C-alpha positions as CSV (number, residue, x, y, z in Angstrom):
1,M,42.8,138.2,-140.8
2,Q,41.2,138.2,-137.3
3,Y,37.7,138.5,-139.0
4,R,38.3,135.5,-141.3
5,F,39.5,133.4,-138.2
6,L,36.3,134.4,-136.3
7,L,34.0,133.5,-139.3
8,L,35.8,130.1,-139.7
9,F,35.4,129.4,-136.0
10,L,31.6,130.1,-136.2
11,L,31.1,127.9,-139.2
12,L,33.0,125.1,-137.5
13,A,30.8,125.5,-134.3
14,L,27.6,125.3,-136.4
15,L,28.8,122.2,-138.2
16,L,29.6,120.4,-134.8
17,M,26.1,121.3,-133.5
18,S,24.5,119.9,-136.6
19,C,26.3,116.6,-136.2
20,G,25.4,116.4,-132.5
21,E,21.7,116.9,-133.3
22,S,21.7,114.1,-135.9
23,Q,23.2,111.7,-133.3
24,V,20.8,112.4,-130.4
25,S,17.6,112.5,-132.6
26,P,17.1,109.1,-134.1
27,S,14.5,108.7,-136.9
28,T,11.1,107.4,-135.9
29,P,10.4,104.0,-137.5
30,S,7.2,103.9,-139.6
31,L,4.7,100.9,-139.6
32,S,3.4,99.4,-142.8
33,N,-0.4,99.2,-143.4
34,T,-0.2,95.4,-142.8
35,Q,1.4,95.9,-139.4
36,L,-1.1,98.5,-138.4
37,T,-3.9,96.2,-139.5
38,A,-2.5,93.4,-137.4
39,I,-2.1,95.6,-134.4
40,D,-5.7,96.8,-134.7
41,S,-7.0,93.2,-135.2
42,A,-5.1,92.1,-132.1
43,R,-6.6,95.0,-130.1
44,Q,-10.1,94.0,-131.2
45,T,-9.5,90.4,-130.4
46,A,-8.3,91.3,-126.9
47,A,-11.3,93.5,-126.3
48,A,-13.7,90.7,-127.4
49,A,-12.0,88.2,-125.1
50,T,-12.4,90.6,-122.2
51,I,-16.1,90.9,-122.9
52,T,-16.9,87.2,-123.4
53,A,-14.6,86.1,-120.6
54,E,-16.7,87.9,-118.0
55,D,-18.4,85.4,-115.8
56,I,-22.1,85.5,-115.4
57,K,-23.3,84.3,-112.0
58,P,-25.2,81.1,-112.1
59,T,-28.7,81.2,-110.6
60,S,-31.2,78.6,-109.6
61,G,-34.4,77.9,-111.6
62,P,-35.2,76.4,-115.0
63,A,-33.6,77.5,-118.1
64,L,-36.7,78.8,-119.9
65,V,-37.8,81.8,-122.0
66,G,-38.7,84.3,-119.4
67,G,-36.1,82.9,-117.0
68,D,-32.9,84.5,-115.8
69,L,-29.7,84.2,-117.9
70,G,-27.9,82.8,-114.8
71,A,-30.1,79.7,-115.0
72,F,-28.8,79.0,-118.5
73,V,-25.3,79.4,-117.1
74,A,-26.1,77.0,-114.3
75,H,-27.3,74.4,-116.8
76,Y,-25.0,74.9,-119.8
77,G,-21.8,76.6,-118.4
78,Q,-20.5,80.0,-119.3
79,P,-21.2,81.5,-122.7
80,N,-18.6,80.9,-125.4
81,G,-16.7,83.3,-127.7
82,H,-19.5,83.5,-130.3
83,S,-21.5,85.5,-127.8
84,T,-22.2,89.2,-128.3
85,P,-23.1,90.5,-124.9
86,D,-23.6,94.1,-126.0
87,G,-26.4,92.9,-128.3
88,G,-27.8,90.6,-125.7
89,F,-26.9,87.2,-127.4
90,F,-25.2,84.4,-125.4
91,N,-24.0,81.2,-127.1
92,F,-23.7,77.9,-125.2
93,Q,-22.3,74.4,-125.8
94,R,-20.4,74.2,-129.2
95,Y,-20.8,70.9,-130.9
96,P,-17.6,68.8,-130.8
97,G,-15.5,69.2,-133.9
98,S,-17.8,72.0,-135.2
99,N,-18.2,75.7,-135.2
100,R,-21.9,75.4,-134.4
101,D,-23.4,76.1,-131.0
102,F,-26.3,74.2,-129.6
103,L,-27.9,77.1,-127.8
104,I,-28.3,80.9,-128.2
105,A,-30.1,82.8,-125.4
106,Q,-31.2,86.4,-126.1
107,T,-31.9,89.0,-123.5
108,D,-33.2,92.6,-123.9
109,A,-29.9,94.3,-123.4
110,A,-31.1,97.6,-124.9
111,D,-33.6,98.2,-122.1
112,G,-31.2,97.2,-119.4
113,G,-32.3,96.7,-115.8
114,V,-34.0,93.4,-115.1
115,Y,-34.5,92.8,-118.8
116,A,-30.8,92.7,-119.5
117,Q,-30.7,89.4,-117.6
118,R,-34.1,88.1,-118.5
119,V,-34.2,85.7,-121.5
120,E,-36.8,86.8,-124.1
121,G,-35.7,84.4,-126.9
122,V,-34.0,81.0,-127.3
123,T,-32.6,79.4,-130.5
124,A,-31.7,75.7,-130.4
125,Q,-29.5,74.5,-133.4
126,A,-29.3,70.9,-134.5
127,P,-26.0,69.1,-135.2
128,D,-24.9,68.9,-138.8
129,A,-27.2,66.0,-139.5
130,G,-30.2,68.0,-138.4
131,W,-33.3,66.8,-136.5
132,L,-36.4,65.0,-137.3
133,Q,-39.5,67.1,-136.6
134,Q,-40.3,65.2,-133.4
135,E,-36.7,65.6,-132.2
136,A,-36.9,69.4,-132.9
137,S,-40.3,69.7,-131.2
138,T,-39.1,67.9,-128.0
139,T,-35.8,69.8,-127.9
140,C,-37.4,73.3,-128.3
141,A,-40.3,72.5,-125.9
142,A,-37.8,72.1,-123.1
143,F,-37.4,75.9,-123.1
144,F,-41.1,76.8,-123.1
145,P,-42.7,78.4,-120.1
146,R,-44.4,75.6,-118.1
147,D,-47.8,77.1,-118.6
148,A,-47.5,77.3,-122.5
149,V,-50.8,76.6,-124.3
150,Y,-50.8,75.8,-128.0
151,Q,-52.8,78.2,-130.2
152,R,-52.2,77.6,-133.9
153,E,-49.7,76.9,-136.7
154,V,-48.5,79.2,-139.5
155,G,-46.8,77.9,-142.6
156,L,-43.6,79.4,-143.8
157,V,-41.7,79.1,-147.1
158,N,-38.7,77.5,-145.4
159,G,-40.4,75.9,-142.4
160,Y,-43.4,76.4,-140.1
161,D,-44.2,78.5,-137.0
162,K,-46.3,77.5,-134.0
163,I,-47.9,80.1,-131.7
164,Y,-48.5,79.6,-127.9
165,F,-49.9,81.6,-125.0
166,S,-48.2,81.9,-121.6
167,A,-49.8,83.8,-118.7
168,S,-46.5,83.9,-116.9
169,L,-44.7,85.6,-119.8
170,A,-47.5,88.2,-119.8
171,R,-46.5,89.1,-116.2
172,L,-42.7,89.0,-116.9
173,F,-42.6,91.4,-119.8
174,P,-44.3,94.7,-120.5
175,A,-47.3,94.5,-122.9
176,S,-45.5,96.6,-125.4
177,A,-42.9,93.8,-125.8
178,F,-45.5,91.6,-127.5
179,T,-45.8,92.5,-131.2
180,D,-46.5,90.8,-134.5
181,A,-44.6,90.8,-137.8
182,S,-45.9,94.2,-138.7
183,D,-44.7,95.5,-135.3
184,D,-48.2,96.0,-134.1
185,Q,-49.0,95.2,-130.4
186,I,-50.7,91.9,-129.8
187,Q,-52.1,90.1,-126.8
188,A,-49.5,90.0,-124.0
189,G,-48.3,86.4,-123.3
190,L,-48.2,85.2,-126.9
191,F,-45.0,83.7,-128.1
192,D,-44.0,81.8,-131.3
193,V,-41.7,79.0,-132.2
194,R,-40.2,79.0,-135.7
195,Y,-38.8,75.7,-137.1
196,L,-36.6,76.0,-140.1
197,Y,-35.9,73.2,-142.6
198,Q,-32.3,72.2,-143.3
199,S,-33.3,70.0,-146.2
200,N,-36.6,68.4,-147.1
201,T,-38.4,67.9,-143.8
202,I,-35.2,67.8,-141.7
203,I,-35.1,70.7,-139.1
204,G,-31.9,72.7,-138.8
205,S,-33.0,74.9,-135.9
206,C,-35.9,76.2,-133.8
207,G,-36.3,79.6,-132.4
208,I,-38.6,80.8,-129.5
209,S,-39.4,84.5,-129.2
210,I,-42.0,86.5,-127.3
211,G,-44.6,88.0,-129.6
212,T,-45.4,86.6,-133.1
213,E,-42.8,88.5,-135.2
214,Q,-41.4,85.2,-136.7
215,T,-44.6,84.3,-138.6
216,E,-43.4,86.0,-141.8
């Protein structure tokens, strides 16, 4: 009789302990794939905002190829959210009512140092209506080094490319930075300007880059 009572007491004690554990150990809620995707997207957006929101110190001087990125900030304001600083691309001045930016400045972020802030390429984009060829030429020439000397023109399937020489660019970048479309080294100081058609003879954009890689 005493053995049965002891066994019953032990069973009752185990039952009470089990109930207590279930009360103090709530189940962990699980997130759906949609919720997890939304959280991941929010984290990426926040990270991008942190990168693009970082102010670049404005500097004096003209906003030209070969110039300092800070000079572009001084002239056109801080880069917008389309920029990819890690890749060295900085977008400026979005057209009103459009998702299109007027200006994209490119620096040599991969090499770091002084080249991370020195502009090696500029792309100017026309508004939706595009530019006449003279408008495109005038707009893009504003970003040329002041000592640019015209060399020749190369026809492209979807536009044309003009090649120039600048002694100042030859001093600002290493000789190895000047290459052609085959990635062969060319004369230091050469740069080209690619004009792309939007429709017929209307220009949609012009891009300046050191070397002559855009000729193909």
